[in-house]
C-alpha positions in Angstrom: -9.8 -4.4 -17.5 -8.3 -4.3 -14.0 -8.5 -2.2 -10.9 -7.9 -2.3 -7.2 -10.5 -3.3 -4.8 -10.0 -6.7 -3.1 -13.4 -8.1 -3.7 -15.8 -8.3 -6.6 -19.0 -9.2 -4.8 -21.0 -6.0 -5.2 -19.9 -5.6 -8.8 -21.6 -8.7 -10.0 -24.7 -7.7 -8.2 -24.5 -4.4 -9.9 -24.1 -6.2 -13.2 -27.3 -8.3 -12.5 -29.2 -5.1 -11.8 -27.8 -3.5 -15.0 -29.0 -6.4 -17.1 -32.5 -6.2 -15.5 -32.7 -2.6 -16.6 -31.4 -3.2 -20.2 -30.3 -6.1 -22.2 -28.4 -3.9 -24.6 -24.7 -3.6 -24.0 -23.2 -0.2 -24.2 -19.5 0.4 -24.6 -18.1 1.7 -21.3 -17.5 5.4 -21.3 -14.8 7.5 -19.5 -16.3 9.6 -16.7 -14.5 12.9 -16.9 -15.2 13.7 -13.2 -13.7 10.4 -12.1 -10.8 10.9 -14.5 -10.1 14.4 -13.0 -10.2 13.0 -9.5 -7.8 10.2 -10.3 -5.4 12.6 -12.0 -5.4 14.7 -8.8 -5.0 11.6 -6.5 -2.1 10.4 -8.5 -0.2 13.6 -8.0 -1.1 13.6 -4.3 0.4 10.1 -3.9 3.6 11.3 -5.6 3.6 14.2 -3.1 3.6 11.7 -0.3 6.9 10.2 -1.4 8.7 13.2 -2.8 8.9 15.5 -0.9 6.8 14.0 1.9 8.5 10.8 2.9 11.9 12.1 1.9 11.7 15.0 4.2 10.1 13.0 7.0 12.9 10.4 6.9 15.6 13.0 6.2 14.8 15.0 9.3 15.0 11.9 11.4 18.6 10.9 10.6 21.8 12.7 11.6 23.0 15.7 9.6 25.8 13.7 7.9 23.3 11.3 6.4 20.5 13.6 5.3 21.3 13.7 1.6 21.9 9.9 1.5 18.3 9.3 2.6 16.9 11.9 0.2 18.9 10.3 -2.6 17.8 6.8 -1.8 14.1 7.8 -1.8 14.4 9.9 -5.0 16.3 7.1 -6.8 13.6 4.6 -5.7 10.8 6.7 -7.2 12.7 7.1 -10.5 13.8 3.5 -11.0 10.4 2.1 -10.0 8.6 4.4 -12.4 10.6 3.1 -15.3 10.2 -0.5 -14.3 6.5 -0.1 -13.9 6.2 1.2 -17.4 8.4 -1.5 -18.9 6.8 -4.6 -17.2 5.5 -3.9 -13.7 2.0 -2.8 -14.7 1.7 -5.9 -16.9 2.9 -8.3 -14.2 0.6 -6.8 -11.5 -2.6 -6.1 -13.4 -3.0 -8.7 -16.2 -4.1 -12.3 -16.0 -1.6 -15.0 -15.9 -1.8 -17.0 -12.7 -3.0 -16.6 -9.2 0.5 -15.3 -8.2 1.7 -13.1 -11.0 0.4 -11.6 -14.2 1.8 -11.9 -17.7 3.6 -9.7 -20.3 0.6 -8.9 -22.5 0.9 -5.2 -21.5 4.7 -5.1 -21.2 6.1 -1.8 -22.5 2.5 -0.6 -22.1 1.5 -2.4 -25.3 -2.1 -1.6 -26.1 -2.4 1.1 -23.4 -3.3 4.2 -25.4 -5.1 7.5 -24.6 -8.3 5.8 -25.7 -8.0 2.6 -23.7 -10.0 2.3 -20.5 -9.8 0.8 -17.0 -12.8 -0.1 -14.9 -13.9 1.7 -11.8 -16.4 0.2 -9.3 -19.5 1.0 -11.5 -20.3 -1.1 -14.5 -19.8 0.7 -17.8 -18.2 3.8 -16.1 -14.4 3.8 -16.8 -11.4 6.0 -16.4 -8.5 6.3 -18.8 -6.2 3.4 -18.5 -3.1 5.6 -18.6 -4.5 7.4 -15.5 -4.9 4.1 -13.8 -1.3 3.1 -14.8 0.1 6.3 -13.3 -2.0 6.0 -10.1 -0.8 2.4 -9.5 2.7 3.6 -10.5 2.9 5.9 -7.5 1.9 3.0 -5.1 4.7 0.9 -6.6 7.1 3.8 -6.1 6.4 4.6 -2.4 6.4 1.0 -1.1 10.1 0.2 -1.6 10.9 3.8 -0.6 9.4 3.1 2.8 12.0 0.3 3.3 14.8 2.8 3.1 14.1 4.0 6.6 14.9 0.7 8.2 18.6 0.6 7.1 19.2 4.3 6.9 22.7 5.6 7.7 24.6 2.4 7.0 23.6 0.8 3.7 25.7 1.5 0.6 24.0 3.4 -2.2 25.2 0.7 -4.7 23.4 -1.9 -2.6 20.2 0.2 -2.6 20.5 0.7 -6.3 20.5 -3.0 -6.9 18.1 -4.1 -4.1 15.2 -1.8 -5.0 14.6 -3.0 -8.6 15.0 -6.7 -7.5 12.6 -6.2 -4.6 9.9 -4.4 -6.5 10.1 -7.0 -9.3 10.1 -10.1 -7.2 8.2 -9.0 -4.1 5.9 -6.0 -4.8 4.6 -6.9 -8.3 3.5 -10.4 -7.2 1.9 -9.2 -3.9 0.0 -6.5 -5.8 -1.3 -9.1 -8.3 -2.3 -11.5 -5.5 -4.2 -9.0 -3.5 -5.6 -6.5 -6.0 -6.0 -8.2 -9.4 -9.4 -9.4 -10.7 -11.2 -9.3 -14.1 -13.3 -6.3 -13.2 -17.0 -5.4 -13.2 -17.4 -5.1 -17.0 -16.2 -8.7 -17.5 -18.6 -9.9 -14.8 -21.4 -7.8 -16.3 -20.9 -9.3 -19.8 -20.7 -12.9 -18.3 -23.9 -12.3 -16.3 -25.7 -11.0 -19.4 -24.6 -13.9 -21.4 -25.9 -16.3 -18.8 -29.2 -14.6 -18.5 -29.6 -14.6 -22.3 -28.8 -18.3 -22.7 -31.8 -20.0 -24.2 -31.1 -23.7 -23.7 -29.3 -26.0 -21.3 -26.1 -26.2 -23.4 -25.9 -22.4 -23.8 -26.5 -22.0 -20.1 -23.8 -24.5 -19.3 -21.3 -22.6 -21.5 -22.3 -19.2 -20.1 -22.0 -20.5 -16.5 -18.5 -21.8 -17.4 -17.6 -18.4 -18.7 -18.8 -16.7 -15.6 -16.9 -19.1 -13.5 -13.8 -18.4 -15.6 -14.2 -14.7 -15.0 -14.6 -15.1 -11.3 -11.5 -17.3 -11.3 -9.4 -14.7 -13.1 -8.1 -13.1 -9.9 -5.1 -13.0 -7.5 -4.6 -15.7 -4.9 -5.2 -13.5 -1.8 -8.2 -11.9 -3.6 -9.8 -15.2 -4.0 -9.3 -16.0 -0.4 -11.7 -13.1 0.4 -9.2 -10.7 2.0 -10.2 -7.1 1.7 -7.6 -4.3 1.5 -8.9 -1.0 0.3 -5.7 0.9 -0.4 -2.7 -1.1 0.6 -2.4 -2.3 4.2 -0.9 -5.5 3.0 0.5 -4.6 -0.4 2.3 -1.5 0.8 2.7 -1.3 4.5 3.1 -4.9 5.8 5.1 -5.7 2.6 7.6 -2.9 3.2 7.6 -3.2 7.0 8.6 -6.8 7.1 11.2 -6.3 4.4 12.6 -3.4 6.5 12.9 -5.5 9.6 14.7 -8.3 7.7 17.1 -5.8 6.3 17.8 -4.2 9.7 18.6 -7.6 11.1 20.8 -8.8 8.3 22.7 -5.6 7.8 23.2 -5.1 11.5 23.2 -2.1 13.9 24.6 1.3 13.1 28.1 1.8 14.4 27.8 3.3 17.9 24.1 2.3 18.2 23.1 2.3 21.9 26.3 4.3 22.8 26.4 7.4 20.5 23.6 10.0 20.4 21.6 9.4 17.2 18.9 12.0 17.7 16.9 13.4 14.7 18.8 16.4 13.3 15.6 18.3 12.3 12.3 17.5 13.7 11.0 20.7 12.0 11.8 19.0 8.7 10.2 15.8 9.8 7.1 17.7 10.9 6.8 19.2 7.4 7.3 15.8 5.8 4.7 14.1 8.0 2.2 16.8 7.2 2.8 16.4 3.5 2.3 12.6 4.0 -1.1 13.3 5.6 -2.1 15.6 2.7 -0.9 13.2 0.1 -2.5 10.3 1.8 -6.0 11.5 0.7 -4.9 10.7 -2.8 -3.7 7.3 -1.5 -6.9 6.4 0.3 -9.7 8.4 -1.2 -8.2 7.9 -4.7 -8.3 4.1 -4.2 -12.1 4.4 -4.6 -11.3 5.2 -8.3 -14.5 7.3 -8.5 -15.4 10.8 -7.2 -18.3 9.3 -5.3 -19.5 8.7 -1.7 -16.9 6.0 -1.3 -14.2 8.5 -1.8 -15.9 10.8 0.7 -15.9 8.0 3.2 -12.3 7.2 2.7 -11.4 10.9 3.0 -13.4 11.2 6.3 -11.7 8.1 7.7 -8.3 9.4 6.7 -9.0 12.5 8.7 -10.3 11.0 11.9 -8.2 7.9 12.3 -5.0 9.9 11.8 -6.0 12.5 14.3 -7.0 9.8 16.8 -3.7 7.9 16.4 -1.6 11.1 16.8 -3.4 11.9 20.1 -3.3 8.3 21.3 0.5 8.0 20.8 1.0 11.5 22.2 -1.0 11.0 25.4 0.3 7.5 26.0 3.8 8.8 25.8 2.9 11.7 28.0 1.6 9.3 30.7 4.6 7.0 30.4 7.5 9.4 29.9 6.0 12.5 31.6 6.1 14.6 28.4 4.5 14.8 25.0 6.8 15.0 22.0 6.5 16.2 18.5 8.2 13.0 17.3 5.5 11.0 19.1 2.7 13.0 17.6 3.9 12.8 14.0 4.8 9.1 14.4 1.3 8.5 15.7 -0.2 10.3 12.8 1.7 8.1 10.3 0.7 5.0 12.3 -3.0 6.1 12.0 -2.6 6.7 8.3 -1.1 3.2 7.9 -3.8 1.5 9.9 -6.7 3.2 8.2 -5.4 2.5 4.7 -6.9 -1.0 4.3 -10.1 0.1 6.1 -10.6 3.5 4.5 -13.5 2.5 2.3 -15.0 -0.1 4.6 -15.1 1.2 8.1 -17.5 3.9 9.4 -16.0 7.1 10.8 -16.5 6.0 14.4 -14.8 2.7 13.7 -11.9 4.5 12.1 -11.5 6.6 15.3 -11.3 3.5 17.4 -8.8 2.0 15.0 -6.7 5.1 15.3 -6.8 5.1 19.1 -5.7 1.4 19.2 -2.9 1.6 16.6 -1.3 4.7 18.3 -0.8 2.7 21.5 0.2 -0.5 19.8 2.8 1.0 17.6 4.3 3.1 20.4 4.7 -0.2 22.3 6.5 -1.9 19.4 8.7 1.1 18.7 9.8 1.4 22.3 9.3 -1.7 24.5 9.6 -4.4 21.9 12.4 -2.8 19.9 14.4 -2.2 23.1 13.8 -5.7 24.4 14.9 -7.3 21.2 17.7 -4.9 20.5 17.3 -4.6 16.7 18.2 -1.3 14.9 15.3 -0.4 12.7 16.6 3.1 12.2 13.3 4.9 11.5 10.8 2.4 12.9 9.6 1.1 9.5 8.6 -2.3 11.1 7.1 -0.8 14.3 4.9 1.7 12.4 4.3 0.2 8.9 4.3 -3.5 9.4 2.7 -3.5 12.9 0.3 -0.7 11.9 -0.6 -2.5 8.7 -1.3 -5.7 10.6 -3.6 -3.8 13.1 -5.3 -2.1 10.1 -5.7 -5.3 8.1 -7.2 -7.3 10.9 -9.2 -4.3 12.1 -10.7 -3.9 8.7 -12.2 -7.4 9.0 -14.0 -6.3 12.1 -15.0 -2.7 11.1 -16.5 -3.7 7.8 -19.4 -5.2 9.8 -22.5 -3.1 9.1 -23.5 -3.4 12.7 -20.4 -1.4 13.6 -21.0 1.2 11.0 -19.1 -0.5 8.2 -20.1 -0.8 4.6 -20.4 -4.5 4.6 -19.4 -6.7 1.6 -21.8 -7.3 -1.2 -22.9 -10.8 -2.1 -22.9 -10.5 -5.9 -25.1 -13.6 -6.3 -27.9 -12.4 -4.0 -27.4 -8.7 -5.0 -27.4 -7.5 -1.4 -25.0 -6.9 1.5 -23.9 -10.3 2.7 -24.5 -11.5 6.2 -21.4 -10.6 8.2 -19.4 -13.6 9.3 -16.7 -12.6 11.8 -14.8 -15.9 11.7 -14.8 -16.3 7.9 -13.7 -12.7 7.3 -11.0 -12.8 9.9 -9.6 -16.0 8.4 -9.6 -14.2 5.1 -7.7 -11.2 6.6 -5.2 -13.6 8.2 -4.6 -15.1 4.7 -3.7 -11.7 3.4 -1.5 -10.8 6.3 0.2 -14.1 6.5 0.9 -14.4 2.7 2.5 -10.9 2.7 4.7 -11.6 5.7 5.9 -14.9 4.3 6.4 -13.8 0.7 8.1 -10.5 1.6 10.0 -11.8 4.6 11.6 -14.8 3.0 11.9 -13.2 -0.4 13.5 -10.1 1.0 16.0 -12.1 3.0 17.1 -13.9 -0.1 17.5 -10.7 -2.1 19.5 -9.0 0.7 21.9 -12.0 0.6 22.2 -11.8 -3.2 22.9 -8.1 -3.1 25.5 -8.7 -0.4 27.3 -11.2 -2.5 27.3 -9.0 -5.6 28.1 -5.5 -4.2 28.1 -5.8 -0.4 25.3 -4.3 1.7 27.1 -2.2 4.3 29.4 0.8 4.2 32.6 0.3 6.1 33.0 1.7 9.6 35.1 4.7 8.5 32.6 5.6 5.8 29.7 5.3 8.3 31.4 7.4 10.9 32.2 10.2 8.4 28.7 10.1 7.1 27.2 8.7 3.8 26.6 12.2 2.4 30.2 13.1 1.8 31.6 9.6 1.3 28.9 8.3 -1.1 27.8 11.4 -2.8 30.6 14.0 -2.1 28.0 16.5 -1.0 26.8 18.0 2.3 23.2 18.8 3.2 24.3 22.0 4.9 27.3 24.2 4.1 27.7 26.8 6.8 
């Protein structure tokens, strides 16, 4: 069984405690409350993408490209859902290697209404189909985020080819590396077998089995990096891919000369608000149980987001002399991005500090850095998602410290919260950030080049000037 929390420490400790209480193994049962919460969370994450992200992005482009953005996001969701069911779930969440899973659950083989997936409590499971769908929505939103970086200039045929290639070769491996491990029930069984071993030979065999279970995990996971809900897997992954795309495809025609203001900040405000609502499924749902951990993730998703929105807004007010709606909603999204990896680890006060920091940092990258380097990341996917994800991933390594109100990380050998080691944890976090940047950055560059050779990446100048809505889809967003 598999599930997504990037460390297994506390679970083995939990397994030890369970064995001390009873030596009899009970078949894991499905908790109906947890199941209901995960069903709800799954729908909330879909809400983030369609309509949330689609409207947020759509309002930020010019009228003539509104439908093209909506179509690209909607297509992404549909194609990824199919690929996830065919082989994505199997590649991401089965054993195989440190870098990618296998095909044992391709076409959802063996996944039935009765099969189970582990939560974070030994012997308390949810329905595996619910877990499949929950992770499916994560896989769908991640490449959809990339769309914002090359909005208004990439051909739909190029998007249609790039997305399935990217999700297969970039997202599935990263998800496996960061989130896959054998799960608490496998650890529990191995711990019980070791405790029950009667002689030296049996103990040696049982210890070897426990070592095998602990080794059955993704590469980044085994480096000790913690990522509660996707700072690396989703945001850094998509953000760096977006930057690479923006650089390779080039600037929009007229960039820096023509007015390219958002055509409907009202629509973007609605989209950003739907993102915030849906993000509770994203973060609190990643706890996989309707427990105190979900409550902590929900609280942090409230306070960090509000802090980042205020941070960006007031910083912009000080610098430019006026607060803007675009700044406030951009700050809110940056806060959501940053708190994603920290949602279940940081205390609420730490989450507020994280929000305050990321609002200013992302504003700096979306204005000063972007203008200085001159790249055309249309909707600031890099500046908000990649930069915000890096701030969040590194910040998680700090805020998990119990001395700062964090939850700490369980030492599953000692059965208690491990002593916090700042240096070791930050090195682990850097492994997660660096691996994602390299894998996605280099891999995405190769995929863009492949797509360019096959169908071409960019619409021609005439098509771009007329707008992708009418030229690519023969439709208009507004007929007045």
